[in-house]
C-alpha positions in Angstrom: -115.0 -54.6 29.7 -116.2 -53.0 26.6 -118.7 -54.4 24.0 -116.8 -56.9 22.1 -117.8 -56.2 17.5 -120.5 -58.6 16.9 -119.8 -61.9 15.5 -121.3 -62.8 11.8 -122.5 -59.6 10.7 -125.2 -59.1 12.9 -126.1 -56.6 14.9 -125.8 -56.3 18.5 -128.7 -55.0 21.0 -127.4 -52.0 23.0 -124.9 -53.0 25.6 -126.2 -51.1 28.6 -128.8 -52.6 30.5 -129.0 -56.0 32.6 -129.8 -59.0 30.0 -131.5 -61.8 32.4 -131.0 -65.6 31.6 -133.5 -68.3 32.9 -132.2 -71.8 32.9 -128.4 -70.2 32.6 -126.6 -73.3 34.0 -128.6 -75.5 31.1 -126.8 -76.0 27.5 -128.4 -73.4 25.8 -129.1 -70.0 28.7 -125.0 -70.8 29.6 -123.6 -71.0 26.5 -126.0 -67.4 26.1 -124.7 -66.6 29.4 -120.9 -66.9 27.6 -121.4 -64.9 24.7 -123.3 -61.6 26.1 -120.4 -61.9 28.1 -118.0 -62.3 25.5 -119.9 -59.1 24.2 -119.8 -57.4 27.3 -123.2 -57.4 28.4 -124.7 -57.6 31.3 -125.4 -60.8 32.4 -127.8 -62.4 35.3 -128.2 -66.0 35.9 -131.5 -67.0 37.3 -130.1 -70.8 38.6 -132.4 -72.9 40.5 -131.0 -73.4 44.2 -130.6 -77.4 43.1 -128.7 -75.9 40.2 -125.0 -77.1 39.1 -123.4 -73.8 38.0 -120.4 -75.2 37.4 -120.2 -74.2 33.3 -120.4 -70.5 34.0 -117.0 -70.8 37.1 -115.3 -68.0 36.3 -118.2 -65.9 33.9 -118.8 -62.0 35.3 -122.1 -63.0 35.5 -124.9 -62.4 39.1 -126.3 -65.4 40.2 -130.2 -65.1 41.2 -131.6 -68.1 42.9 -135.2 -68.8 42.2 -137.3 -71.2 41.0 -139.9 -70.3 37.5 -143.0 -71.0 40.0 -141.7 -68.6 43.2 -143.3 -65.4 41.5 -141.1 -63.3 44.2 -138.1 -64.5 42.7 -138.7 -64.2 39.5 -139.9 -60.0 40.1 -136.3 -59.3 41.6 -134.1 -61.0 39.6 -136.1 -59.5 37.0 -136.1 -55.7 38.7 -133.6 -53.7 37.0 -133.0 -55.8 34.0 -133.9 -54.4 30.4 -134.0 -57.5 28.5 -135.2 -61.3 29.4 -134.1 -64.7 27.6 -136.0 -67.5 28.4 -134.6 -70.0 28.4 -135.5 -72.5 31.7 -137.6 -75.5 30.0 -138.5 -78.9 30.8 -137.7 -81.1 28.5 -138.8 -84.6 29.4 -139.4 -87.4 28.2 -140.5 -88.8 31.2 -141.9 -86.0 33.2 -145.8 -86.3 34.4 -148.0 -84.1 32.2 -148.1 -81.9 35.6 -144.9 -81.2 36.3 -144.0 -80.4 32.0 -146.9 -78.7 32.3 -145.9 -76.6 35.1 -142.4 -76.1 34.0 -142.5 -74.6 30.5 -146.0 -73.2 30.4 -147.1 -71.7 33.9 -143.4 -70.9 33.9 -143.2 -68.7 31.5 -146.7 -66.9 32.3 -144.8 -66.4 35.0 -141.7 -65.1 34.1 -144.0 -62.7 31.5 -145.5 -61.2 34.4 -142.3 -60.5 36.1 -140.9 -59.1 33.6 -144.4 -56.8 33.1 -144.3 -56.0 36.9 -140.8 -54.9 36.5 -141.0 -53.0 33.4 -138.9 -54.8 31.4 -137.9 -54.0 27.6 -137.4 -56.5 25.7 -138.5 -60.9 26.3 -137.0 -63.3 24.2 -139.1 -66.6 24.6 -137.2 -69.7 23.4 -139.6 -72.4 21.5 -138.9 -75.3 19.5 -139.6 -76.3 16.0 -141.5 -79.7 18.2 -144.5 -77.5 18.1 -145.8 -77.7 15.0 -146.2 -81.6 16.0 -143.9 -83.0 13.6 -146.0 -83.1 11.0 -142.9 -84.2 8.0 -142.1 -83.0 4.8 -141.0 -79.2 4.9 -139.2 -76.9 4.5 -141.6 -75.8 7.0 -142.5 -71.9 8.2 -143.4 -70.4 10.9 -147.0 -70.5 9.8 -147.5 -73.9 10.2 -151.1 -75.2 12.6 -150.3 -78.6 14.8 -151.9 -81.5 13.3 -152.5 -82.8 16.3 -151.2 -83.7 19.7 -147.9 -84.5 19.7 -146.6 -85.0 22.9 -147.0 -83.3 26.2 -143.6 -80.9 25.8 -145.1 -80.1 22.4 -148.1 -78.8 24.0 -146.6 -77.2 26.7 -144.6 -75.0 24.8 -147.3 -75.0 22.3 -149.4 -73.3 24.8 -146.9 -71.1 26.4 -146.8 -69.6 22.5 -149.8 -68.8 23.1 -150.2 -67.7 26.8 -147.4 -65.1 24.9 -148.2 -63.5 22.2 -152.0 -63.5 23.0 -151.5 -61.0 26.4 -153.7 -57.7 26.7 -150.3 -56.0 27.2 -146.9 -56.9 28.9 -142.5 -56.3 27.2 -142.5 -57.0 23.7 -141.5 -60.1 22.9 -139.7 -62.0 20.2 -140.4 -66.2 19.7 -137.7 -67.7 18.9 -138.3 -71.9 17.8 -135.1 -73.4 17.6 -134.5 -77.1 15.5 -132.6 -79.9 17.2 -129.7 -77.4 18.8 -126.0 -78.9 19.0 -122.6 -78.7 20.0 -120.2 -78.6 22.9 -122.3 -78.6 26.3 -125.5 -80.5 24.7 -125.1 -83.4 27.0 -128.6 -83.6 27.1 -129.2 -85.2 23.7 -125.5 -85.2 22.2 -124.0 -86.6 24.8 -126.0 -89.2 25.2 -126.6 -90.2 22.1 -122.4 -90.4 22.0 -122.8 -92.8 25.1 -125.7 -94.7 23.9 -123.3 -95.3 20.5 -119.5 -96.2 22.4 -122.9 -98.8 24.6 -123.7 -99.8 21.3 -127.4 -99.4 22.3 -128.1 -96.2 20.0 -131.2 -97.2 18.1 -132.3 -95.4 15.0 -135.5 -95.1 13.2 -136.5 -96.2 9.5 -133.1 -96.5 9.1 -132.6 -92.6 10.4 -133.6 -91.5 7.0 -135.0 -88.1 8.1 -133.6 -84.9 8.9 -132.5 -84.1 11.9 -133.1 -80.5 11.5 -129.5 -79.6 12.9 -128.4 -76.3 14.2 -125.6 -75.5 15.6 -125.5 -73.9 19.1 -123.8 -70.9 18.4 -125.7 -69.5 15.4 -128.3 -70.1 17.7 -127.2 -67.3 19.8 -126.4 -65.0 16.6 -130.5 -65.3 16.4 -131.0 -64.7 19.7 -128.8 -61.7 20.6 -130.5 -60.2 16.9 -133.8 -60.7 18.5 -133.0 -58.3 21.6 -131.2 -55.4 19.2 -134.1 -55.9 16.9 -137.4 -53.7 17.3 -139.0 -55.1 13.9 -138.6 -59.3 15.9 -141.2 -58.0 18.6 -144.4 -59.8 17.9 -142.9 -62.1 15.3 -141.4 -66.0 15.3 -139.3 -67.7 13.8 -137.6 -70.5 13.5 -133.7 -71.0 13.5 -132.5 -74.5 11.7 -129.7 -74.4 9.8 -131.6 -76.1 7.0 -129.3 -79.0 6.8 -129.9 -82.1 4.1 -128.4 -84.2 7.3 -129.5 -86.9 8.5 -130.4 -89.4 11.1 -128.2 -91.8 10.0 -125.5 -89.1 9.0 -124.9 -87.5 11.7 -125.0 -90.7 13.6 -122.3 -92.0 12.1 -120.5 -89.1 12.0 -120.5 -89.3 15.4 -119.6 -92.4 15.9 -117.1 -92.2 13.3 -115.1 -89.6 15.1 -115.6 -91.4 18.3 -114.0 -94.2 16.7 -116.9 -96.5 17.3 -118.9 -99.7 15.9 -121.2 -97.7 13.4 -125.3 -97.6 14.1 -127.1 -101.1 13.4 -129.5 -100.8 15.9 -132.5 -99.8 13.7 -137.2 -100.2 14.4 -139.7 -98.8 11.5 -141.8 -95.9 12.5 -144.7 -97.8 13.2 -143.3 -100.3 15.8 -140.6 -98.0 17.3 -144.0 -95.4 17.9 -145.5 -98.1 19.9 -142.5 -99.2 22.0 -142.6 -95.5 22.7 -145.9 -95.3 23.7 -145.6 -97.9 26.3 -141.4 -97.6 27.3 -143.4 -93.7 28.4 -145.9 -94.8 30.8 -143.9 -97.6 32.2 -141.3 -96.2 32.6 -143.1 -92.9 34.8 -144.8 -95.2 36.4 -141.3 -97.6 37.9 -138.5 -94.8 37.5 -137.7 -95.0 40.4 -137.5 -98.7 41.1 -135.9 -99.6 37.4 -132.7 -97.9 39.4 -131.3 -96.5 35.6 -129.3 -93.9 35.4 -129.9 -93.6 31.3 -132.3 -92.4 29.7 -133.7 -95.0 26.4 -133.5 -92.9 24.0 -136.9 -94.0 22.8 -140.5 -92.5 24.1 -143.4 -90.9 21.7 -141.2 -87.9 21.4 -137.9 -89.2 20.6 -139.6 -91.4 17.8 -140.9 -88.5 16.6 -138.1 -86.1 16.4 -135.7 -88.9 14.8 -139.0 -90.7 12.7 -140.0 -87.3 11.2 -138.4 -84.6 9.5 -136.9 -81.7 11.0 -137.3 -79.5 7.8 -137.7 -76.0 8.5 -137.6 -72.9 7.3 -135.7 -69.7 8.9 -136.6 -67.6 5.7 -138.4 -65.3 7.8 -135.3 -64.7 10.2 -132.8 -64.6 7.6 -135.6 -61.5 6.0 -136.1 -59.8 9.1 -133.4 -60.4 11.2 -130.6 -60.4 9.0 -129.4 -64.0 10.3 -127.3 -66.2 8.6 -126.2 -69.6 9.6 -122.4 -68.7 9.9 -121.4 -71.9 11.9 -120.9 -74.7 9.1 -122.2 -78.6 9.6 -118.1 -79.7 9.6 -117.1 -76.9 12.2 -119.6 -77.4 14.1 -118.9 -81.3 13.7 -115.3 -81.0 14.8 -116.4 -78.9 17.6 -119.2 -80.9 19.3 -116.2 -83.8 18.8 -113.4 -82.3 20.5 -115.9 -81.5 23.7 -116.8 -85.3 23.2 -113.9 -86.3 23.3 -112.0 -84.5 26.3 -115.6 -85.4 29.0 -115.4 -89.1 27.7 -111.3 -88.3 28.4 -112.9 -86.9 32.1 -115.3 -89.7 32.3 -112.0 -92.4 32.2 -110.1 -90.5 34.8 -112.2 -90.1 37.5 -113.0 -94.2 36.8 -109.1 -94.6 36.9 -109.4 -92.5 39.9 -112.6 -94.4 41.8 -110.6 -98.0 41.4 -107.3 -96.2 42.2 -109.2 -95.3 45.2 -110.8 -99.1 45.9 -107.3 -100.7 45.6 -106.4 -98.3 47.8 -108.5 -99.7 51.0 -108.4 -102.8 50.1 -104.5 -102.6 51.6 
């Protein structure tokens, strides 16, 4: 396969050498693997033994089984790679502090150590704008210091950034901080929101007036490709946001309209939502095994902060140093997302129908 022309005018990294993608069975990781394959890159995917790798089916990628805690497996995966894009993380409202820290902090340190030991030439770490602590206002730049503890996901991602940039040696490292990433394949965020909308239990905070901080997944992938190929990106941190004024009320409303569902009407004021979210977060951790819930409620300390504070972040530095622009606009991104959601719903309906037919046949 020959290398495709870079999309959006971006200068792609050299096409020789292997790019290792961690978290490759997830939304961003699998999307990146597809993108790199389209551009003619050699891709190696780090996946857990229990990972559902169906999202990688048909791609010319090398699957490497391992975990962020298994340093030997990380070194095997990094061996011979010219670059690593570290997408793996535990994005959880409900995990224990130990679980979240092991994945997001210790796991990142282990990836960096493997990259250093194997002589990897570039490390791109996918962080999050959550590290800023959800101060609201904006647009906010990369140099904003967190004002205090927000939640354990944000805290461990911030500590991982500090560990990477404070290391005395190792591969040249670039940190990308995407905001609210959406698009086809976003089961944990957009998929859950869509299911909550259709079930009529989607909850907004302060009537959904906060800016959602949307970043279409292909726009994030553009930034990753640019970071891999730009020498000046080493040692730098970049926000990646489409810089839209789209609020959560508009986004939820657009999803509801596109899915033929009623508008979202449930809302709580921020102080009450924060109190309820904190209580649910602690209570769910204690009772999650006993509840039998298959769908986590979209309310926790982290969810309230994301839904209730403006996620307005400046991507000026990415424009200046990487030459990045949000190539896919909101109308196009929304259309693609809705098309994927409808396909997902049709597949669920088909499976339910088949399951119902099987039950009827068993009774005959």
